[in-house]
Structure formats: C-alpha cells, structure tokens
DODRENVO-437223 format. One line per 5 residues: number of its first residue (from 1); their letters; for each residue x, y, z of C-alpha. Coordinates in nm, 3 decimals. Layout:
N
NUM) A) X,Y,Z ~ ...
END
This chain:
133
1) MADSV) 13.488,22.320,11.848 ~ 13.772,22.122,12.005 ~ 13.519,21.908,12.193 ~ 13.329,21.829,11.874 ~ 13.651,21.728,11.697
6) NHEEA) 13.745,21.505,11.992 ~ 13.401,21.340,11.997 ~ 13.392,21.288,11.621 ~ 13.747,21.151,11.605 ~ 13.670,20.921,11.898
11) LVKAF) 13.354,20.796,11.721 ~ 13.555,20.716,11.408 ~ 13.843,20.552,11.593 ~ 13.614,20.342,11.812 ~ 13.331,20.240,11.582
16) IPAHR) 13.456,20.250,11.221 ~ 13.666,19.951,11.104 ~ 14.042,20.025,11.108 ~ 14.085,20.000,10.731 ~ 13.831,20.286,10.681
21) QERFL) 13.930,20.515,10.967 ~ 14.185,20.729,10.783 ~ 13.932,20.819,10.513 ~ 13.664,20.908,10.770 ~ 13.906,21.121,10.974
26) EIIAK) 13.987,21.317,10.657 ~ 13.617,21.359,10.582 ~ 13.520,21.496,10.923 ~ 13.811,21.741,10.911 ~ 13.675,21.916,10.599
31) PKKRA) 13.341,22.098,10.629 ~ 13.221,22.026,10.273 ~ 13.307,21.656,10.293 ~ 13.161,21.633,10.644 ~ 12.832,21.778,10.515
36) KLLTE) 12.818,21.507,10.248 ~ 12.889,21.241,10.510 ~ 12.597,21.368,10.719 ~ 12.357,21.306,10.428 ~ 12.489,20.949,10.407
41) LSHFK) 12.402,20.880,10.772 ~ 12.043,20.795,10.674 ~ 12.164,20.455,10.545 ~ 12.502,20.432,10.716 ~ 12.672,20.094,10.679
46) ALNPQ) 13.026,20.186,10.786 ~ 12.997,20.101,11.155 ~ 13.186,19.802,11.286 ~ 12.918,19.540,11.371 ~ 13.143,19.406,11.647
51) FMVAI) 13.056,19.714,11.857 ~ 12.687,19.743,11.769 ~ 12.462,19.622,12.051 ~ 12.100,19.536,11.972 ~ 11.834,19.711,12.175
56) PSNQR) 11.551,19.494,12.310 ~ 11.222,19.593,12.143 ~ 11.065,19.684,12.478 ~ 11.350,19.929,12.558 ~ 11.353,20.151,12.250
61) SPLAL) 11.187,20.459,12.398 ~ 11.402,20.765,12.472 ~ 11.352,20.716,12.847 ~ 11.448,20.348,12.839 ~ 11.751,20.417,12.618
66) AKILR) 11.870,20.693,12.849 ~ 11.846,20.451,13.140 ~ 12.049,20.186,12.952 ~ 12.312,20.437,12.845 ~ 12.346,20.581,13.196
71) AKGAG) 12.386,20.229,13.337 ~ 12.676,20.185,13.094 ~ 12.844,20.512,13.200 ~ 12.677,20.796,13.008 ~ 12.661,21.131,13.181
76) ATCYV) 12.401,21.406,13.165 ~ 12.526,21.544,12.834 ~ 12.628,21.402,12.498 ~ 12.759,21.516,12.160 ~ 12.542,21.476,11.851
81) MSENR) 12.648,21.422,11.490 ~ 12.338,21.411,11.272 ~ 12.184,21.469,10.934 ~ 11.928,21.669,11.136 ~ 12.084,22.017,11.116
86) QLDGR) 11.898,22.125,11.431 ~ 12.101,21.872,11.630 ~ 12.428,21.834,11.441 ~ 12.744,21.947,11.613 ~ 12.575,22.021,11.944
91) EMDLD) 12.655,21.916,12.294 ~ 12.316,21.845,12.446 ~ 12.136,21.705,12.744 ~ 12.123,21.328,12.683 ~ 11.748,21.304,12.747
96) AALKE) 11.676,21.589,12.502 ~ 11.905,21.442,12.235 ~ 11.735,21.102,12.259 ~ 11.388,21.258,12.259 ~ 11.474,21.449,11.939
101) TVGGQ) 11.640,21.148,11.773 ~ 11.461,20.826,11.865 ~ 11.205,20.724,11.606 ~ 11.293,21.013,11.373 ~ 11.477,20.780,11.136
106) MGTLI) 11.735,21.047,11.059 ~ 12.094,20.930,11.060 ~ 12.235,21.029,11.397 ~ 12.537,20.934,11.604 ~ 12.526,21.030,11.971
111) SCVPG) 12.854,21.018,12.160 ~ 12.794,20.959,12.532 ~ 13.146,20.862,12.640 ~ 13.400,20.953,12.368 ~ 13.539,20.641,12.205
116) RLGYF) 13.350,20.407,12.434 ~ 12.972,20.454,12.435 ~ 12.714,20.593,12.198 ~ 12.384,20.551,12.021 ~ 12.314,20.524,11.649
121) EDEDG) 11.992,20.553,11.455 ~ 11.918,20.565,11.085 ~ 11.626,20.477,10.858 ~ 11.715,20.110,10.888 ~ 11.737,20.071,11.266
126) RCILE) 11.890,20.162,11.599 ~ 12.168,20.031,11.819 ~ 12.390,20.112,12.111 ~ 12.757,20.153,12.023 ~ 12.984,20.014,12.292
131) RVR) 13.350,19.934,12.330 ~ 13.435,19.764,12.655 ~ 13.793,19.830,12.757
END
C-alpha cells in the first residue's frame, strides 16, 4: 500500500494545480472520498494543463504510447488509479495497463515515473502527463 500512496501523492503534487493539491491529498487518504474521486475521473478537469502533452493522432495505440512513454523514462511497470475497478490501485506491466486502458474511455491515471511521467485518459480525451525537471 505504501507504493500506491507514494504514486498517488506524487500524481497529485506533480499534476494538480498547487491551490487544489491539499484537498486532493485529503481525498486520496480517505477510502470513501477516494472512491467518489474515482467516479469523477470520467470527466476529470483538475489536471494542470501546463503538464498535459498532446498525443499525435497516429500514435494513440497502446503499443505506440508505450514506446513514447519508455522513450521518456517509463519502466516495465506502472501504477494505475482508475474508475475501472479491475485496474484501480494495481501495479501492472505498462503494456498490459495501456492495453486495458487505451480507448476504454474510463477515467484512468497511469503513473510511470512517480511525480514526473504518466498517462491520462477519460471520456473526453487522452494525454501524456510530463514534468521535466
């Protein structure tokens, strides 16, 4: 569980605007509030647009996304936070997580490198989350 807390806190601290971080950290710390947050991921508008990187339309397949993420530093595994209960809270193989997520239009945050690199998908679109240090 410590790894999931670290990944989720890192996601909040890296990709949620500073003025909203405290609230989100409180939410992910409480199981009932976290469950409600997961349902809101389907139309999630709280991410900081400064760190959202558009994905070229010809590179939106799971295989292409995995290649992009690995080129940016992703390893073989990732942590998934998702409204899809089958995936939520799991550390998974990156390829499998992307295969299960991409195109499913279920709100999902994938943490590849805590606080630095991830992937987000919801009903409204997809993007890579990246903070260059």
